C-alpha positions in Angstrom: 41.7 -31.5 15.1 43.8 -32.6 12.1 42.3 -34.7 9.4 42.9 -38.4 10.0 43.5 -40.9 7.3 41.7 -44.1 8.4 40.5 -47.1 6.4 37.1 -48.4 7.6 35.5 -51.8 6.7 33.5 -54.7 8.0 35.7 -57.2 9.8 36.0 -60.8 8.5 37.2 -64.0 10.2 40.6 -63.5 8.7 40.9 -60.3 10.8 40.4 -62.2 14.1 44.1 -62.4 15.2 44.7 -58.7 14.5 41.5 -57.7 16.3 42.4 -59.8 19.2 45.9 -58.1 19.5 44.2 -54.7 19.6 41.5 -55.9 22.1 44.0 -57.4 24.5 46.4 -54.6 24.4 43.7 -52.0 25.0 42.2 -54.0 27.9 45.6 -54.6 29.6 46.4 -50.8 29.4 42.9 -49.4 30.1 41.7 -51.8 32.8 44.9 -52.4 34.9 43.9 -51.5 38.4 40.2 -51.6 37.6 39.6 -55.3 37.0 41.5 -58.0 38.9 44.9 -58.9 37.5 43.8 -62.5 37.4 41.1 -61.6 34.9 43.6 -59.6 32.7 46.0 -62.6 32.7 43.2 -64.8 31.3 42.4 -62.1 28.7 44.8 -63.4 26.0 45.3 -63.0 22.3 44.8 -66.7 21.7 41.4 -66.8 23.5 40.2 -63.5 21.9 41.3 -64.6 18.5 39.1 -67.8 18.7 36.2 -65.8 20.1 36.6 -63.2 17.3 36.9 -66.0 14.6 33.7 -67.6 15.9 31.6 -64.5 16.2 32.7 -63.1 12.8 32.1 -66.4 11.0 28.7 -66.8 12.5 27.8 -63.1 11.8 26.6 -62.8 15.5 28.3 -59.5 16.0 28.6 -56.5 13.6 32.3 -55.5 13.9 34.1 -52.9 11.8 37.8 -52.1 11.9 39.9 -49.0 11.5 43.1 -49.4 9.5 46.0 -47.1 9.2 49.2 -47.8 7.1 47.7 -51.3 6.3 47.5 -52.1 10.0 44.3 -52.7 12.1 44.5 -50.1 14.8 41.0 -50.3 16.3 37.6 -51.6 16.0 33.9 -50.9 16.6 31.1 -53.4 17.4 27.5 -52.4 17.1 24.0 -54.0 17.4 20.7 -53.8 19.0 20.7 -52.7 22.7 21.2 -55.6 25.0 19.5 -53.7 28.0 16.2 -55.2 29.1 14.7 -51.9 30.2 14.7 -50.0 26.9 12.6 -50.0 23.7 14.7 -52.4 21.6 12.9 -51.1 18.4 14.4 -47.6 18.9 17.6 -48.2 20.9 20.8 -49.5 19.5 24.1 -50.0 21.2 27.7 -49.4 20.6 28.9 -52.6 22.1 32.6 -51.6 22.0 35.2 -49.3 20.7 38.8 -50.4 21.2 42.0 -49.0 19.9 45.6 -50.0 20.1 47.0 -47.8 23.0 49.5 -46.2 20.6 46.6 -44.8 18.6 44.7 -43.3 21.6 43.9 -39.6 21.5 44.4 -39.3 17.7 40.7 -38.8 16.7 40.2 -42.4 15.7 37.9 -43.3 18.6 35.8 -40.2 17.8 35.7 -41.3 14.1 34.6 -44.9 15.1 31.9 -43.6 17.5 30.6 -41.3 14.7 30.5 -44.2 12.3 28.6 -46.3 14.8 26.0 -43.6 15.4 25.5 -43.2 11.7 25.0 -46.9 11.1 22.6 -47.3 14.1 20.6 -44.4 12.8 20.5 -45.8 9.3 18.9 -48.9 10.9 16.1 -46.8 12.5 17.6 -46.5 16.0 17.1 -43.0 17.4 18.9 -43.7 20.7 22.3 -45.3 21.2 23.8 -46.6 24.3 27.5 -47.2 25.2 28.5 -48.8 28.6 31.8 -48.1 30.3 33.1 -49.2 33.7 32.6 -46.5 36.3 36.2 -46.5 37.3 37.4 -46.1 33.7 37.9 -42.3 33.9 39.5 -42.1 30.5 36.5 -43.8 28.8 34.0 -41.7 30.7 35.7 -38.5 29.5 35.6 -39.8 26.0 
């Protein structure tokens, strides 16, 4: 794999609109035919922008972004595992990795996953979980 040139930093509330654009584009491309069209139609940049702005301002989620050519092209969200059947002291979770569809299969998702694993390990988690929809074949291969 070729070396990738990616900026990586913690997201701020000012990044909300750009994160929302990536999130919505990724969902609409990846989940078409997997989740109902009505749900995708309600998954809008405007709604996601407000949600990102709130969560980033309150620091309720730990979100990092990937930048290329001064443009946000993806993001990673991590935290403690939300599953109830695990040891939460030792299990962290990659809550999400999303990329703008034009940046899929360029090594950026692998980079973000690696960063997430390192950050979770630095916080003392020795197990990391990542949930994907069963019918999302592309994500399962990843």
